[in-house]
C-alpha positions as CSV (number, residue, x, y, z in Angstrom):
1,M,10.0,-11.5,0.5
2,S,13.6,-12.9,-1.6
3,S,16.0,-9.8,-2.7
4,H,15.3,-10.2,-5.8
5,Q,11.8,-8.9,-5.2
6,K,12.9,-6.0,-2.3
7,E,14.8,-5.1,-5.6
8,K,11.8,-5.0,-7.6
9,W,9.7,-3.2,-5.0
10,G,10.8,0.4,-6.6
11,S,9.9,-0.3,-9.7
12,D,6.8,-1.1,-12.1
13,S,7.2,-4.6,-10.6
14,T,5.9,-4.7,-7.2
15,G,7.7,-8.5,-6.6
16,L,4.6,-8.9,-4.8
17,T,2.5,-12.5,-5.2
18,N,-1.2,-12.4,-6.8
19,Q,-2.4,-13.4,-3.4
20,Q,-0.5,-10.2,-1.4
21,I,-2.0,-7.8,-4.1
22,E,-5.3,-9.3,-3.3
23,V,-5.1,-8.9,0.2
24,L,-3.8,-5.7,0.1
25,E,-6.5,-4.4,-2.7
26,Y,-9.1,-5.8,-0.8
27,N,-8.5,-3.9,2.5
28,F,-7.7,-0.9,0.3
29,N,-10.9,-0.9,-1.7
30,N,-13.0,-2.0,1.0
31,V,-12.1,-1.2,5.0
32,S,-9.9,1.9,4.6
33,K,-7.6,3.6,2.4
34,Q,-5.2,4.7,5.2
35,P,-5.6,1.9,8.0
36,H,-4.0,2.7,11.4
37,N,-1.3,1.2,12.8
38,T,-3.1,-1.8,14.3
39,S,-4.7,-2.7,10.4
40,I,-1.3,-2.2,8.6
41,M,-0.2,-4.7,11.3
42,L,-2.8,-7.4,10.8
43,I,-2.2,-6.8,7.3
44,A,1.5,-7.5,7.3
45,A,1.1,-10.7,9.0
46,E,-1.8,-11.4,7.1
47,T,0.6,-11.0,3.7
48,G,3.9,-12.0,4.6
49,L,5.1,-8.2,4.3
50,T,7.0,-6.1,7.2
51,E,4.7,-3.3,8.6
52,E,7.3,-0.9,6.7
53,E,6.6,-2.4,3.0
54,T,2.7,-2.5,4.4
55,K,2.3,1.0,4.8
56,K,5.1,1.7,1.7
57,W,2.3,0.2,-0.5
58,F,-0.5,1.6,0.6
59,K,0.7,5.2,0.5
60,E,1.7,4.6,-3.2
61,R,-1.9,2.7,-3.6
62,L,-3.4,6.0,-2.0
63,A,-1.4,8.4,-4.1
64,K,-2.2,6.7,-7.2
65,W,-6.3,6.5,-6.2
66,R,-6.2,10.0,-5.7
67,E,-4.5,11.0,-9.1
68,S,-7.2,8.7,-10.6
69,E,-9.9,10.9,-9.4
70,G,-8.5,13.9,-10.0
71,L,-7.0,14.7,-6.7
72,P,-3.5,15.8,-6.0
73,R,-1.4,13.1,-5.3
74,H,-0.7,14.4,-1.8
75,C,-3.1,15.9,0.1
76,G,-1.8,19.0,2.5
77,S,-3.6,20.5,5.7
78,V,-6.9,22.7,5.0
79,M,-4.3,25.2,6.8
80,D,-2.1,24.8,4.1
């Protein structure tokens, strides 16, 4: 990612290409909403993102999905 794209990461425009978003969305919708570290590594390699960027994308996407389903953005333990 260019430095310009990284600056846009936190704003409405993610700076991701359509192809990267397609890969990320496919994995989110068809593989796992909370992929384990090995999957994150593979998805990051496929998209050209860092593992940290990929984890952040999944975390933010999960929060958005939970909200759309009427669930709290973050899920705590059943012990909370």
